[in-house]
C-alpha angles and dihedrals in degrees: 000000000000106000092191100044097124091045093046090053089055090049091050092051090051092046107040089165087074085083087072094057115109106268093233090055092046089053091049093049093048091052092047093049091051088069088072139050115237110235126200115221114176105316094332125103105209129191092180133321096263090072130054115257108282092237096049134106088240091059091049088052089050091054094046100041104031106027100033108024093026096212116199093230126097124275096198131041139165127210126195107216094188139008094210115112133155091214127080105204114193093223099038112152090210095054112142095357106148141178141095112324119243113246124224092267093053093047091050091047094050092045090052092050091049092052090049087054092055107274110154099166122049124184116206111209143146148136087314107330094200087069092068105095090210096054095113093051091044094053093043090056101042096041092072102112092346133094107236121198124188123216111198145156089218093244110147097013121143128179088251094053091046089055092045091053091051091050090048090062105265106156101187142010134196118202115204114244120151104174142022090228110082093210093053095046092046092050093050091048094045090228127105096213097044096108097046094047091049093052090046092051091050089055093048094048092044089054090055107094115241095009117140104221128195142163121235113210130183111211123211118216088250092057091047095049094048134047092269095101091059090048091050092050090051090053092047093048090053088060090068098237125150099233145016109214107201131194131167120236106276126216093236098130131047100257089062099047088111129121091219091059100046113088122246127228087256089057092049093050090049089058092045090054091046089052092050093047093052094046092050087063089063098224124098113008116240112204114184111191091215093064087071092051099054123103090243091065130021102321123215113323101185108146092006110062096357132061136171130210114192126212091269096052097257112142125221132175090249140343092268097052112082095204123121120211099171147318126263092225090061102035138018116266089237091059092047092049092050089055091049093046091053090064100037131071130186102270132197095232136041106284099220093045088057102038108035088111090067090054087058090052097048104030099082088191094311116133094210123032113234119231098266094052091042089058092046089051091051090056087068098045121107119191126214123240119297118277118252090259094053093046086059093038096056098028126208095286095049103042094086090055093044099051138029107246089207089065095053123096109254 
């Protein structure tokens, strides 16, 4: 039974162009959306924070450009607006990235170009993005017609800043909190006040009317394979937030290029089932990033519908993939994305989880692979079969033009 049927009727009335979406894709999207309970926060109808609000201009653009016109540009992007951060997380995907920081003007230009390419969801990250003194102006500018989500440790937040971010157009925020035990969280984050600042930020955001508030948690394999994930979710739910955004620890940096650390498909399925169980209760939304990446949903979209620009302007397929394909000061973001897209295909599994071994082969001690080595690495990559969504998206007659059969696993 469709749990969101009345809401979906409202969304359909607001987006009459949905009638032009391929029926098989509409059926898939309806089935997918039924896994979650639509929540109303302020004026926004939110399925989960990885999609624009269903009644927003950004969602209408998603329908028009990505489901009907099927533009080749990305739908999702993340931009780091600073690399400064008081924490020293052992698994940080930005560890040891260096260069000349983008200024406000460059950030706004790149964000505008991304929106012109089709981006409807933009994650603002860092470092700690709250440490950028221009953050309110940046979000106010880029949120026009685009769903903007903030990823933060909470460091530097004040009630006044929380309210200003909401007024600037921020639709959702995820505060980093990896464990219910302050000592464990602080140790993993390399910062003695990490836990207290995160809890304080949650309170400030919760007290900001109309703000969609979530917790972002990185799960270790030990947590996934025990009952600790359930315990963590119970703790998060007690904080009164709208959503728990979960991701497993990714093998982005050298200390984690280890088969024992990378999750298995069994681990992923366990988290998917946990997500579905929580969401069936109709309380706090659980949004596990890996549910997107599975073959049964959208698969991995790194370099196809997702792109990442770090604080120095270097462009990667996603935040977890330390491969540089160009810098926005030297080339247009559209040109760089076209280069990335020529090497990447929509896979049925998380790219970095499957290919971290190639990073070991090509890194030669470098933290971020330069463009030439990134392209060499991609020559060895083979992608799994298309996800269910992209099989429908491209259709039998279009798949051969959308992907390179030589890059597919036999």
